[in-house]
N, CA, C and O atoms as CSV, one atom per row, in Angstrom:
chain,resi,resn,atom,element,x,y,z
A,1,MET,N,N,140.257,103.441,97.470
A,1,MET,CA,C,140.515,102.645,97.176
A,1,MET,C,C,140.095,101.971,98.558
A,1,MET,O,O,138.992,101.423,98.530
A,2,LYS,N,N,140.622,101.934,99.465
A,2,LYS,CA,C,139.859,101.873,100.541
A,2,LYS,C,C,139.303,102.053,101.153
A,2,LYS,O,O,139.037,101.074,101.851
A,3,GLN,N,N,138.509,103.502,101.576
A,3,GLN,CA,C,137.674,104.887,101.790
A,3,GLN,C,C,136.476,104.517,100.855
A,3,GLN,O,O,135.368,104.735,101.346
A,4,LEU,N,N,136.510,103.919,99.408
A,4,LEU,CA,C,135.395,103.451,99.027
A,4,LEU,C,C,134.544,102.100,99.590
A,4,LEU,O,O,133.381,101.704,99.661
A,5,GLU,N,N,135.738,101.718,99.898
A,5,GLU,CA,C,135.436,100.023,100.506
A,5,GLU,C,C,134.694,99.466,101.405
A,5,GLU,O,O,134.085,98.398,101.328
A,6,GLN,N,N,134.767,100.377,102.461
A,6,GLN,CA,C,134.093,101.390,103.629
A,6,GLN,C,C,133.142,101.546,104.622
A,6,GLN,O,O,132.682,101.232,105.719
A,7,LYS,N,N,133.095,102.569,103.068
A,7,LYS,CA,C,131.535,102.742,102.638
A,7,LYS,C,C,130.705,101.755,101.685
A,7,LYS,O,O,129.536,102.140,101.697
A,8,THR,N,N,130.792,101.129,101.229
A,8,THR,CA,C,130.156,100.114,100.830
A,8,THR,C,C,129.692,99.253,101.982
A,8,THR,O,O,128.521,98.939,102.197
A,9,GLY,N,N,131.334,98.719,103.097
A,9,GLY,CA,C,130.981,97.744,104.032
A,9,GLY,C,C,129.761,98.691,105.122
A,9,GLY,O,O,128.771,98.337,105.764
A,10,ASN,N,N,130.383,99.882,104.927
A,10,ASN,CA,C,128.422,100.512,105.564
A,10,ASN,C,C,128.199,100.510,105.412
A,10,ASN,O,O,127.303,100.196,106.196
A,11,MET,N,N,127.565,100.732,103.950
A,11,MET,CA,C,126.374,100.867,103.993
A,11,MET,C,C,125.298,99.098,103.623
A,11,MET,O,O,124.067,99.067,103.638
A,12,ARG,N,N,126.002,98.138,103.399
A,12,ARG,CA,C,125.448,97.407,103.378
A,12,ARG,C,C,125.142,97.033,105.192
A,12,ARG,O,O,124.111,96.380,105.354
A,13,THR,N,N,125.796,97.323,106.293
A,13,THR,CA,C,125.413,97.259,107.634
A,13,THR,C,C,124.296,97.824,108.001
A,13,THR,O,O,123.388,97.420,108.727
A,14,ARG,N,N,124.476,98.960,107.336
A,14,ARG,CA,C,122.911,99.774,106.983
A,14,ARG,C,C,121.758,99.510,106.920
A,14,ARG,O,O,120.722,99.732,107.546
A,15,MET,N,N,122.203,98.821,105.768
A,15,MET,CA,C,120.499,98.255,104.904
A,15,MET,C,C,120.669,96.772,105.564
A,15,MET,O,O,120.039,96.305,104.616
A,16,LYS,N,N,120.903,95.855,106.188
A,16,LYS,CA,C,120.529,94.825,106.851
A,16,LYS,C,C,119.877,95.792,107.425
A,16,LYS,O,O,118.800,96.107,106.920
A,17,LYS,N,N,120.268,96.383,108.404
A,17,LYS,CA,C,119.307,97.403,109.911
A,17,LYS,C,C,118.173,97.202,109.821
A,17,LYS,O,O,117.398,96.547,110.517
A,18,VAL,N,N,117.987,98.074,108.480
A,18,VAL,CA,C,116.805,99.472,107.972
A,18,VAL,C,C,115.711,97.588,107.541
A,18,VAL,O,O,114.787,97.327,108.312
A,19,LEU,N,N,115.956,96.751,106.564
A,19,LEU,CA,C,115.454,95.492,106.175
A,19,LEU,C,C,114.828,94.401,107.619
A,19,LEU,O,O,113.744,93.818,107.651
A,20,LYS,N,N,115.960,94.397,108.741
A,20,LYS,CA,C,115.491,93.441,109.734
A,20,LYS,C,C,114.832,94.811,110.371
A,20,LYS,O,O,114.372,94.293,111.388
A,21,LYS,N,N,114.499,96.081,110.468
A,21,LYS,CA,C,112.902,97.167,110.675
A,21,LYS,C,C,112.054,96.903,110.101
A,21,LYS,O,O,110.883,97.035,110.459
A,22,ALA,N,N,112.588,96.308,108.696
A,22,ALA,CA,C,110.570,96.603,108.378
A,22,ALA,C,C,110.251,95.214,108.200
A,22,ALA,O,O,109.024,95.134,108.251
A,23,GLU,N,N,110.983,93.585,107.936
A,23,GLU,CA,C,110.537,92.370,108.941
A,23,GLU,C,C,110.053,92.778,110.323
A,23,GLU,O,O,108.908,92.356,110.484
A,24,ALA,N,N,110.300,93.140,110.898
A,24,ALA,CA,C,109.842,93.148,112.419
A,24,ALA,C,C,108.841,94.892,112.395
A,24,ALA,O,O,108.834,95.505,113.462
A,25,ALA,N,N,107.996,95.606,111.025
A,25,ALA,CA,C,106.973,96.500,110.935
A,25,ALA,C,C,106.069,94.758,110.768
A,25,ALA,O,O,105.245,94.380,111.601
A,26,GLN,N,N,106.483,93.915,109.509
A,26,GLN,CA,C,105.361,93.363,108.522
A,26,GLN,C,C,104.785,92.613,109.561
A,26,GLN,O,O,103.591,92.359,109.403
A,27,GLU,N,N,105.620,91.958,111.152
A,27,GLU,CA,C,104.782,91.473,111.841
A,27,GLU,C,C,104.500,91.332,112.362
A,27,GLU,O,O,103.883,90.311,112.666
A,28,ALA,N,N,104.699,92.197,112.902
A,28,ALA,CA,C,103.716,93.355,114.315
A,28,ALA,C,C,102.512,93.922,113.471
A,28,ALA,O,O,101.506,93.958,114.179
A,29,GLN,N,N,102.311,94.319,112.352
A,29,GLN,CA,C,101.061,94.793,112.117
A,29,GLN,C,C,99.978,93.105,111.176
A,29,GLN,O,O,98.940,92.522,110.864
A,30,THR,N,N,100.909,93.182,111.203
A,30,THR,CA,C,100.506,91.068,110.702
A,30,THR,C,C,99.455,90.427,111.788
A,30,THR,O,O,98.373,89.853,111.661
A,31,ALA,N,N,100.706,90.979,113.518
A,31,ALA,CA,C,100.350,90.719,114.423
A,31,ALA,C,C,98.767,91.032,114.572
A,31,ALA,O,O,97.771,90.337,114.371
A,32,CYS,N,N,98.935,92.270,114.976
A,32,CYS,CA,C,97.750,93.406,115.175
A,32,CYS,C,C,96.929,93.042,114.172
A,32,CYS,O,O,95.904,92.679,114.750
A,33,ASN,N,N,96.771,92.922,113.016
A,33,ASN,CA,C,95.503,92.381,112.222
A,33,ASN,C,C,95.025,90.737,112.497
A,33,ASN,O,O,94.275,89.899,111.995
A,34,ASP,N,N,95.390,90.790,112.933
A,34,ASP,CA,C,95.103,88.861,113.529
A,34,ASP,C,C,94.601,89.357,115.038
A,34,ASP,O,O,93.526,88.906,115.433
A,35,ALA,N,N,94.995,89.841,115.492
A,35,ALA,CA,C,94.619,90.418,117.064
A,35,ALA,C,C,92.845,91.871,116.945
A,35,ALA,O,O,92.424,92.589,117.852
A,36,VAL,N,N,92.360,91.753,115.624
A,36,VAL,CA,C,91.761,92.697,116.098
A,36,VAL,C,C,90.971,92.145,115.355
A,36,VAL,O,O,89.957,92.844,115.373
A,37,ALA,N,N,90.725,90.714,114.256
A,37,ALA,CA,C,90.307,90.257,113.847
A,37,ALA,C,C,89.394,88.791,114.545
A,37,ALA,O,O,88.361,88.214,114.207
A,38,ALA,N,N,90.443,88.583,115.713
A,38,ALA,CA,C,90.181,87.740,117.004
A,38,ALA,C,C,88.824,88.886,117.700
A,38,ALA,O,O,87.646,88.707,118.010
A,39,PHE,N,N,89.473,89.708,117.712
A,39,PHE,CA,C,88.362,91.057,119.071
A,39,PHE,C,C,87.229,90.845,118.301
A,39,PHE,O,O,86.138,90.548,118.786
A,40,THR,N,N,87.666,91.129,115.960
A,40,THR,CA,C,86.216,90.914,116.543
A,40,THR,C,C,84.959,89.618,115.808
A,40,THR,O,O,83.788,89.538,115.437
A,41,GLU,N,N,85.991,88.936,115.924
A,41,GLU,CA,C,85.044,88.147,116.763
A,41,GLU,C,C,84.758,87.386,117.983
A,41,GLU,O,O,83.879,86.529,117.891
A,42,ALA,N,N,85.209,87.511,118.846
A,42,ALA,CA,C,84.772,87.488,120.421
A,42,ALA,C,C,83.493,87.969,120.411
A,42,ALA,O,O,82.526,87.274,120.723
A,43,LEU,N,N,83.415,89.262,120.030
A,43,LEU,CA,C,82.735,89.991,120.235
A,43,LEU,C,C,80.919,89.457,118.999
A,43,LEU,O,O,79.705,89.404,119.194
A,44,ARG,N,N,81.502,89.300,118.295
A,44,ARG,CA,C,80.017,88.347,116.878
A,44,ARG,C,C,79.548,86.981,117.966
A,44,ARG,O,O,78.413,86.608,117.672
A,45,GLU,N,N,80.033,86.339,118.891
A,45,GLU,CA,C,79.798,85.788,119.876
A,45,GLU,C,C,79.320,85.694,121.116
A,45,GLU,O,O,78.739,84.946,121.902
A,46,ALA,N,N,80.076,87.376,120.899
A,46,ALA,CA,C,79.294,87.173,122.404
A,46,ALA,C,C,77.656,88.161,122.382
A,46,ALA,O,O,76.952,88.498,123.334
A,47,SER,N,N,77.435,88.459,120.561
A,47,SER,CA,C,75.971,89.095,120.778
A,47,SER,C,C,75.312,88.256,120.270
A,47,SER,O,O,74.192,88.726,120.066
A,48,SER,N,N,75.412,86.847,119.813
A,48,SER,CA,C,74.864,85.963,119.542
A,48,SER,C,C,74.484,85.542,121.709
A,48,SER,O,O,73.279,85.369,121.893
A,49,SER,N,N,75.143,85.443,122.718
A,49,SER,CA,C,74.510,85.258,123.706
A,49,SER,C,C,73.286,86.221,124.236
A,49,SER,O,O,72.265,85.837,124.807
A,50,ASN,N,N,73.669,87.644,123.883
A,50,ASN,CA,C,72.881,88.709,124.522
A,50,ASN,C,C,73.119,89.993,123.786
A,50,ASN,O,O,73.641,91.067,124.087
A,51,ALA,N,N,72.239,89.228,122.123
A,51,ALA,CA,C,71.731,89.923,120.937
A,51,ALA,C,C,71.003,90.895,121.979
A,51,ALA,O,O,70.794,90.298,123.034
A,52,ASN,N,N,70.731,91.704,121.984
A,52,ASN,CA,C,69.368,93.125,122.584
A,52,ASN,C,C,70.589,93.886,122.392
A,52,ASN,O,O,70.904,94.544,121.400
A,53,ALA,N,N,71.712,93.583,124.260
A,53,ALA,CA,C,72.949,94.564,123.977
A,53,ALA,C,C,74.153,94.920,123.305
A,53,ALA,O,O,74.845,95.929,123.441
A,54,VAL,N,N,74.333,93.676,122.365
A,54,VAL,CA,C,75.882,93.905,121.626
A,54,VAL,C,C,75.615,94.121,120.191
A,54,VAL,O,O,76.234,94.856,119.421
A,55,LYS,N,N,74.438,93.249,119.915
A,55,LYS,CA,C,74.170,93.554,118.758
A,55,LYS,C,C,74.370,94.703,117.638
A,55,LYS,O,O,75.021,94.742,116.595
A,56,PRO,N,N,73.385,95.775,118.418
A,56,PRO,CA,C,73.149,97.065,117.439
A,56,PRO,C,C,74.877,97.843,117.225
A,56,PRO,O,O,75.311,97.955,116.079
A,57,ALA,N,N,75.684,98.302,118.367
A,57,ALA,CA,C,77.182,98.426,117.963
A,57,ALA,C,C,77.426,97.065,117.214
A,57,ALA,O,O,77.538,97.162,115.993
A,58,LEU,N,N,77.518,95.883,117.734
A,58,LEU,CA,C,78.490,94.512,116.230
A,58,LEU,C,C,77.883,95.487,114.774
A,58,LEU,O,O,78.732,95.998,114.043
A,59,ASP,N,N,76.624,95.641,114.509
A,59,ASP,CA,C,76.393,95.263,113.442
A,59,ASP,C,C,76.843,97.035,113.164
A,59,ASP,O,O,77.524,96.939,112.143
A,60,HIS,N,N,76.819,98.166,113.443
A,60,HIS,CA,C,77.241,99.443,113.032
A,60,HIS,C,C,78.427,99.352,112.987
A,60,HIS,O,O,79.126,99.355,111.974
A,61,TYR,N,N,78.744,99.267,114.037
A,61,TYR,CA,C,80.236,99.444,114.431
A,61,TYR,C,C,81.725,98.740,113.456
A,61,TYR,O,O,82.435,99.043,112.497
A,62,PHE,N,N,81.549,97.549,114.562
A,62,PHE,CA,C,82.122,96.244,114.206
A,62,PHE,C,C,82.360,95.827,112.545
A,62,PHE,O,O,83.172,95.693,111.629
A,63,GLU,N,N,80.867,95.739,113.002
A,63,GLU,CA,C,80.456,94.589,111.250
A,63,GLU,C,C,80.844,95.934,110.049
A,63,GLU,O,O,81.624,95.860,109.099
A,64,LYS,N,N,80.551,96.349,110.201
A,64,LYS,CA,C,80.963,97.506,109.358
A,64,LYS,C,C,82.197,98.437,108.636
A,64,LYS,O,O,82.657,98.529,107.498
A,65,ILE,N,N,82.474,99.088,109.990
A,65,ILE,CA,C,83.221,100.552,110.283
A,65,ILE,C,C,84.431,98.903,110.634
A,65,ILE,O,O,83.713,97.910,110.755
A,66,ALA,N,N,85.689,98.620,110.760
A,66,ALA,CA,C,85.788,97.533,111.460
A,66,ALA,C,C,86.585,96.596,110.084
A,66,ALA,O,O,87.723,96.530,109.619
A,67,LYS,N,N,85.231,95.958,109.791
A,67,LYS,CA,C,85.963,95.230,108.282
A,67,LYS,C,C,86.641,95.898,106.775
A,67,LYS,O,O,87.398,95.490,105.894
A,68,GLU,N,N,85.955,97.035,107.041
A,68,GLU,CA,C,86.764,98.331,106.422
A,68,GLU,C,C,88.126,98.589,106.703
A,68,GLU,O,O,89.086,98.436,105.948
A,69,ILE,N,N,88.101,99.134,108.267
A,69,ILE,CA,C,90.039,99.080,108.623
A,69,ILE,C,C,89.910,98.564,108.568
A,69,ILE,O,O,88.969,98.707,107.787
A,70,LEU,N,N,90.029,96.760,108.842
A,70,LEU,CA,C,90.806,95.674,108.557
A,70,LEU,C,C,91.204,95.109,107.112
A,70,LEU,O,O,92.075,94.252,106.958
A,71,SER,N,N,90.586,95.593,106.239
A,71,SER,CA,C,90.790,95.038,104.810
A,71,SER,C,C,92.609,96.270,105.154
A,71,SER,O,O,93.814,96.025,105.210
A,72,TYR,N,N,91.820,97.406,105.276
A,72,TYR,CA,C,92.492,98.497,104.489
A,72,TYR,C,C,93.977,97.922,104.987
A,72,TYR,O,O,94.878,97.916,104.148
A,73,GLU,N,N,94.287,97.369,106.529
A,73,GLU,CA,C,95.301,97.590,107.038
A,73,GLU,C,C,95.790,96.462,106.646
A,73,GLU,O,O,97.020,96.448,106.679
A,74,ARG,N,N,94.950,94.828,106.032
A,74,ARG,CA,C,95.563,93.672,105.398
A,74,ARG,C,C,96.368,94.461,103.981
A,74,ARG,O,O,97.554,94.358,103.669
A,75,GLN,N,N,95.382,95.183,103.348
A,75,GLN,CA,C,96.294,95.904,102.314
A,75,GLN,C,C,97.543,96.715,102.998
A,75,GLN,O,O,98.286,97.160,102.123
A,76,ASN,N,N,97.671,96.808,103.392
A,76,ASN,CA,C,98.212,98.319,103.715
A,76,ASN,C,C,99.667,97.176,104.576
A,76,ASN,O,O,100.702,97.581,105.106
A,77,THR,N,N,99.217,95.835,104.424
A,77,THR,CA,C,100.632,95.069,105.211
A,77,THR,C,C,101.493,93.915,103.700
A,77,THR,O,O,102.505,93.252,103.930
């Protein structure tokens, strides 16, 4: 009985550690998603000041592909 109680205690400690790591991973992913969204917004603002230089890259990559990636990452979170 004593051995079983010890195993249960060890498992509880390990599961708490797993949950803490999972929460940290989710928080990190959320922060990353927010940073990517802010980066895309900054590019959008930059394109308004010099549309000829930045707008084509923004339209092709950041508006289309980055939105899809960010959507996937948010869903994944």
